[in-house]
Each structure stands twice: as C-alpha cells, then as structure tokens.
mmJSON file of the N, C-alpha and C atoms, coordinates in Angstrom:
{"data_MODEL":{"atom_site":{
"group_PDB":["ATOM","ATOM","ATOM","ATOM","ATOM","ATOM","ATOM","ATOM","ATOM","ATOM","ATOM","ATOM","ATOM","ATOM","ATOM","ATOM","ATOM","ATOM","ATOM","ATOM","ATOM","ATOM","ATOM","ATOM","ATOM","ATOM","ATOM","ATOM","ATOM","ATOM","ATOM","ATOM","ATOM","ATOM","ATOM","ATOM","ATOM","ATOM","ATOM","ATOM","ATOM","ATOM","ATOM","ATOM","ATOM","ATOM","ATOM","ATOM","ATOM","ATOM","ATOM","ATOM","ATOM","ATOM","ATOM","ATOM","ATOM","ATOM","ATOM","ATOM","ATOM","ATOM","ATOM","ATOM","ATOM","ATOM","ATOM","ATOM","ATOM","ATOM","ATOM","ATOM","ATOM","ATOM","ATOM","ATOM","ATOM","ATOM","ATOM","ATOM","ATOM","ATOM","ATOM","ATOM","ATOM","ATOM","ATOM","ATOM","ATOM","ATOM","ATOM","ATOM","ATOM","ATOM","ATOM","ATOM","ATOM","ATOM","ATOM","ATOM","ATOM","ATOM","ATOM","ATOM","ATOM","ATOM","ATOM","ATOM","ATOM","ATOM","ATOM"],
"id":[1,2,3,4,5,6,7,8,9,10,11,12,13,14,15,16,17,18,19,20,21,22,23,24,25,26,27,28,29,30,31,32,33,34,35,36,37,38,39,40,41,42,43,44,45,46,47,48,49,50,51,52,53,54,55,56,57,58,59,60,61,62,63,64,65,66,67,68,69,70,71,72,73,74,75,76,77,78,79,80,81,82,83,84,85,86,87,88,89,90,91,92,93,94,95,96,97,98,99,100,101,102,103,104,105,106,107,108,109,110,111],
"type_symbol":["N","C","C","N","C","C","N","C","C","N","C","C","N","C","C","N","C","C","N","C","C","N","C","C","N","C","C","N","C","C","N","C","C","N","C","C","N","C","C","N","C","C","N","C","C","N","C","C","N","C","C","N","C","C","N","C","C","N","C","C","N","C","C","N","C","C","N","C","C","N","C","C","N","C","C","N","C","C","N","C","C","N","C","C","N","C","C","N","C","C","N","C","C","N","C","C","N","C","C","N","C","C","N","C","C","N","C","C","N","C","C"],
"label_atom_id":["N","CA","C","N","CA","C","N","CA","C","N","CA","C","N","CA","C","N","CA","C","N","CA","C","N","CA","C","N","CA","C","N","CA","C","N","CA","C","N","CA","C","N","CA","C","N","CA","C","N","CA","C","N","CA","C","N","CA","C","N","CA","C","N","CA","C","N","CA","C","N","CA","C","N","CA","C","N","CA","C","N","CA","C","N","CA","C","N","CA","C","N","CA","C","N","CA","C","N","CA","C","N","CA","C","N","CA","C","N","CA","C","N","CA","C","N","CA","C","N","CA","C","N","CA","C","N","CA","C"],
"label_alt_id":[null,null,null,null,null,null,null,null,null,null,null,null,null,null,null,null,null,null,null,null,null,null,null,null,null,null,null,null,null,null,null,null,null,null,null,null,null,null,null,null,null,null,null,null,null,null,null,null,null,null,null,null,null,null,null,null,null,null,null,null,null,null,null,null,null,null,null,null,null,null,null,null,null,null,null,null,null,null,null,null,null,null,null,null,null,null,null,null,null,null,null,null,null,null,null,null,null,null,null,null,null,null,null,null,null,null,null,null,null,null,null],
"label_comp_id":["MET","MET","MET","TYR","TYR","TYR","LEU","LEU","LEU","LEU","LEU","LEU","ALA","ALA","ALA","ARG","ARG","ARG","GLN","GLN","GLN","GLU","GLU","GLU","THR","THR","THR","ILE","ILE","ILE","ASN","ASN","ASN","ILE","ILE","ILE","VAL","VAL","VAL","SER","SER","SER","ILE","ILE","ILE","LYS","LYS","LYS","CYS","CYS","CYS","TYR","TYR","TYR","THR","THR","THR","ARG","ARG","ARG","MET","MET","MET","LEU","LEU","LEU","LEU","LEU","LEU","PHE","PHE","PHE","SER","SER","SER","GLU","GLU","GLU","HIS","HIS","HIS","LEU","LEU","LEU","ALA","ALA","ALA","LYS","LYS","LYS","GLU","GLU","GLU","SER","SER","SER","LYS","LYS","LYS","GLN","GLN","GLN","ILE","ILE","ILE","THR","THR","THR","THR","THR","THR"],
"label_asym_id":["A","A","A","A","A","A","A","A","A","A","A","A","A","A","A","A","A","A","A","A","A","A","A","A","A","A","A","A","A","A","A","A","A","A","A","A","A","A","A","A","A","A","A","A","A","A","A","A","A","A","A","A","A","A","A","A","A","A","A","A","A","A","A","A","A","A","A","A","A","A","A","A","A","A","A","A","A","A","A","A","A","A","A","A","A","A","A","A","A","A","A","A","A","A","A","A","A","A","A","A","A","A","A","A","A","A","A","A","A","A","A"],
"label_entity_id":["1","1","1","1","1","1","1","1","1","1","1","1","1","1","1","1","1","1","1","1","1","1","1","1","1","1","1","1","1","1","1","1","1","1","1","1","1","1","1","1","1","1","1","1","1","1","1","1","1","1","1","1","1","1","1","1","1","1","1","1","1","1","1","1","1","1","1","1","1","1","1","1","1","1","1","1","1","1","1","1","1","1","1","1","1","1","1","1","1","1","1","1","1","1","1","1","1","1","1","1","1","1","1","1","1","1","1","1","1","1","1"],
"label_seq_id":[1,1,1,2,2,2,3,3,3,4,4,4,5,5,5,6,6,6,7,7,7,8,8,8,9,9,9,10,10,10,11,11,11,12,12,12,13,13,13,14,14,14,15,15,15,16,16,16,17,17,17,18,18,18,19,19,19,20,20,20,21,21,21,22,22,22,23,23,23,24,24,24,25,25,25,26,26,26,27,27,27,28,28,28,29,29,29,30,30,30,31,31,31,32,32,32,33,33,33,34,34,34,35,35,35,36,36,36,37,37,37],
"pdbx_PDB_ins_code":[null,null,null,null,null,null,null,null,null,null,null,null,null,null,null,null,null,null,null,null,null,null,null,null,null,null,null,null,null,null,null,null,null,null,null,null,null,null,null,null,null,null,null,null,null,null,null,null,null,null,null,null,null,null,null,null,null,null,null,null,null,null,null,null,null,null,null,null,null,null,null,null,null,null,null,null,null,null,null,null,null,null,null,null,null,null,null,null,null,null,null,null,null,null,null,null,null,null,null,null,null,null,null,null,null,null,null,null,null,null,null],
"Cartn_x":[-0.763,-0.32,0.666,1.602,2.611,1.952,1.013,0.326,-0.452,-1.094,-1.871,-0.972,0.152,1.091,1.606,1.872,2.359,1.303,0.058,-1.033,-1.143,-0.988,-1.037,0.091,1.28,2.422,2.144,1.571,1.233,0.211,-0.77,-1.782,-1.148,-0.241,0.422,1.22,1.948,2.762,1.876,0.769,-0.105,-0.77,-1.104,-1.681,-0.671,0.593,1.641,1.811,1.838,1.984,0.797,-0.409,-1.623,-1.619,-1.266,-1.238,-0.166,0.973,2.045,1.577,0.841,0.315,-0.691,-1.542,-2.515,-1.816,-0.817,-0.065,0.621,1.183,1.892,0.933,-0.26,-1.232,-1.73,-1.89,-2.271,-1.188,0.06,1.197,1.221,0.993,0.971,-0.162,-1.312,-2.451,-2.122,-1.472,-1.076,-0.077,0.896,1.912,1.266,0.346,-0.285,-1.14,-1.766,-2.543,-1.632,-0.469,0.482,0.966,1.132,1.606,0.53,-0.719,-1.784,-2.112,-2.003,-2.358,-1.233],
"Cartn_y":[-26.403,-26.076,-24.907,-24.987,-23.922,-22.595,-22.649,-21.426,-20.812,-21.658,-21.174,-20.472,-21.105,-20.51,-19.178,-19.134,-17.901,-16.808,-17.173,-16.205,-15.659,-16.528,-16.083,-15.11,-15.409,-14.519,-13.153,-13.14,-11.872,-11.117,-11.828,-11.191,-10.567,-11.298,-10.796,-9.541,-9.578,-8.426,-7.22,-7.433,-6.317,-5.747,-6.612,-6.141,-5.289,-5.733,-4.963,-3.599,-3.597,-2.334,-1.423,-2.01,-1.237,-0.593,-1.364,-0.815,0.259,0.046,1.04,2.34,2.214,3.398,4.12,3.354,3.963,4.73,4.104,4.761,6.012,5.92,7.049,8.2,7.892,8.943,9.593,8.796,9.367,10.312,9.881,10.693,12.003,11.92,13.118,14.044,13.47,14.281,15.048,14.371,15.033,16.144,15.86,16.848,18.077,17.868,18.993,19.807,19.138,19.862,20.752,20.221,21.003,22.21,22.039,23.139,24.221,23.82,24.803,25.567,24.942,25.616,26.511],
"Cartn_z":[-9.068,-7.707,-7.737,-8.664,-8.771,-9.127,-10.073,-10.489,-9.333,-8.547,-7.413,-6.402,-6.098,-5.146,-5.675,-6.974,-7.574,-7.467,-7.695,-7.597,-6.179,-5.188,-3.792,-3.499,-4.03,-3.817,-4.413,-5.617,-6.268,-5.42,-4.881,-4.034,-2.803,-2.157,-0.952,-1.272,-2.38,-2.777,-3.062,-3.769,-4.109,-2.862,-1.902,-0.639,0.114,0.14,0.812,0.15,-1.184,-1.914,-1.634,-1.589,-1.373,0.009,1.042,2.397,2.512,1.839,1.866,1.219,0.111,-0.559,0.325,1.022,1.926,3.036,3.657,4.721,4.196,3.0,2.409,2.133,1.617,1.32,2.605,3.666,4.963,5.453,5.311,5.729,4.941,3.635,2.798,3.214,3.553,3.97,5.252,6.2,7.442,7.158,6.291,5.942,5.313,4.381,3.695,4.664,5.632,6.64,7.469,7.836,8.617,7.818,6.518,5.673,5.569,5.387,5.168,6.445,7.597,8.843,9.33],
"occupancy":[1.0,1.0,1.0,1.0,1.0,1.0,1.0,1.0,1.0,1.0,1.0,1.0,1.0,1.0,1.0,1.0,1.0,1.0,1.0,1.0,1.0,1.0,1.0,1.0,1.0,1.0,1.0,1.0,1.0,1.0,1.0,1.0,1.0,1.0,1.0,1.0,1.0,1.0,1.0,1.0,1.0,1.0,1.0,1.0,1.0,1.0,1.0,1.0,1.0,1.0,1.0,1.0,1.0,1.0,1.0,1.0,1.0,1.0,1.0,1.0,1.0,1.0,1.0,1.0,1.0,1.0,1.0,1.0,1.0,1.0,1.0,1.0,1.0,1.0,1.0,1.0,1.0,1.0,1.0,1.0,1.0,1.0,1.0,1.0,1.0,1.0,1.0,1.0,1.0,1.0,1.0,1.0,1.0,1.0,1.0,1.0,1.0,1.0,1.0,1.0,1.0,1.0,1.0,1.0,1.0,1.0,1.0,1.0,1.0,1.0,1.0],
"B_iso_or_equiv":[0.0,0.0,0.0,0.0,0.0,0.0,0.0,0.0,0.0,0.0,0.0,0.0,0.0,0.0,0.0,0.0,0.0,0.0,0.0,0.0,0.0,0.0,0.0,0.0,0.0,0.0,0.0,0.0,0.0,0.0,0.0,0.0,0.0,0.0,0.0,0.0,0.0,0.0,0.0,0.0,0.0,0.0,0.0,0.0,0.0,0.0,0.0,0.0,0.0,0.0,0.0,0.0,0.0,0.0,0.0,0.0,0.0,0.0,0.0,0.0,0.0,0.0,0.0,0.0,0.0,0.0,0.0,0.0,0.0,0.0,0.0,0.0,0.0,0.0,0.0,0.0,0.0,0.0,0.0,0.0,0.0,0.0,0.0,0.0,0.0,0.0,0.0,0.0,0.0,0.0,0.0,0.0,0.0,0.0,0.0,0.0,0.0,0.0,0.0,0.0,0.0,0.0,0.0,0.0,0.0,0.0,0.0,0.0,0.0,0.0,0.0],
"pdbx_formal_charge":[null,null,null,null,null,null,null,null,null,null,null,null,null,null,null,null,null,null,null,null,null,null,null,null,null,null,null,null,null,null,null,null,null,null,null,null,null,null,null,null,null,null,null,null,null,null,null,null,null,null,null,null,null,null,null,null,null,null,null,null,null,null,null,null,null,null,null,null,null,null,null,null,null,null,null,null,null,null,null,null,null,null,null,null,null,null,null,null,null,null,null,null,null,null,null,null,null,null,null,null,null,null,null,null,null,null,null,null,null,null,null],
"auth_seq_id":[1,1,1,2,2,2,3,3,3,4,4,4,5,5,5,6,6,6,7,7,7,8,8,8,9,9,9,10,10,10,11,11,11,12,12,12,13,13,13,14,14,14,15,15,15,16,16,16,17,17,17,18,18,18,19,19,19,20,20,20,21,21,21,22,22,22,23,23,23,24,24,24,25,25,25,26,26,26,27,27,27,28,28,28,29,29,29,30,30,30,31,31,31,32,32,32,33,33,33,34,34,34,35,35,35,36,36,36,37,37,37],
"auth_comp_id":["MET","MET","MET","TYR","TYR","TYR","LEU","LEU","LEU","LEU","LEU","LEU","ALA","ALA","ALA","ARG","ARG","ARG","GLN","GLN","GLN","GLU","GLU","GLU","THR","THR","THR","ILE","ILE","ILE","ASN","ASN","ASN","ILE","ILE","ILE","VAL","VAL","VAL","SER","SER","SER","ILE","ILE","ILE","LYS","LYS","LYS","CYS","CYS","CYS","TYR","TYR","TYR","THR","THR","THR","ARG","ARG","ARG","MET","MET","MET","LEU","LEU","LEU","LEU","LEU","LEU","PHE","PHE","PHE","SER","SER","SER","GLU","GLU","GLU","HIS","HIS","HIS","LEU","LEU","LEU","ALA","ALA","ALA","LYS","LYS","LYS","GLU","GLU","GLU","SER","SER","SER","LYS","LYS","LYS","GLN","GLN","GLN","ILE","ILE","ILE","THR","THR","THR","THR","THR","THR"],
"auth_asym_id":["A","A","A","A","A","A","A","A","A","A","A","A","A","A","A","A","A","A","A","A","A","A","A","A","A","A","A","A","A","A","A","A","A","A","A","A","A","A","A","A","A","A","A","A","A","A","A","A","A","A","A","A","A","A","A","A","A","A","A","A","A","A","A","A","A","A","A","A","A","A","A","A","A","A","A","A","A","A","A","A","A","A","A","A","A","A","A","A","A","A","A","A","A","A","A","A","A","A","A","A","A","A","A","A","A","A","A","A","A","A","A"],
"auth_atom_id":["N","CA","C","N","CA","C","N","CA","C","N","CA","C","N","CA","C","N","CA","C","N","CA","C","N","CA","C","N","CA","C","N","CA","C","N","CA","C","N","CA","C","N","CA","C","N","CA","C","N","CA","C","N","CA","C","N","CA","C","N","CA","C","N","CA","C","N","CA","C","N","CA","C","N","CA","C","N","CA","C","N","CA","C","N","CA","C","N","CA","C","N","CA","C","N","CA","C","N","CA","C","N","CA","C","N","CA","C","N","CA","C","N","CA","C","N","CA","C","N","CA","C","N","CA","C","N","CA","C"],
"pdbx_PDB_model_num":[1,1,1,1,1,1,1,1,1,1,1,1,1,1,1,1,1,1,1,1,1,1,1,1,1,1,1,1,1,1,1,1,1,1,1,1,1,1,1,1,1,1,1,1,1,1,1,1,1,1,1,1,1,1,1,1,1,1,1,1,1,1,1,1,1,1,1,1,1,1,1,1,1,1,1,1,1,1,1,1,1,1,1,1,1,1,1,1,1,1,1,1,1,1,1,1,1,1,1,1,1,1,1,1,1,1,1,1,1,1,1]
}}}
C-alpha cells in the first residue's frame, strides 16, 4: 500500500514537471518568434 501511494506521488510530481516544461517551451517559442520578427 505504501509503495503504491509513493508511486502515485512520483507520477503526480512527474506530470507537474512535464506540464511545466511544456508551458515553458511554449513560452520560449513565443519569445523566439518575437525576437526573429
């Protein structure tokens, strides 16, 4: 039970990190477009 809960916590953390990275890369893409234009 403890291991399962720990695995879920790891999944939640990795999902949060993944979405943050996606948002950050989108932000960088917008920034670079503004620079090039």
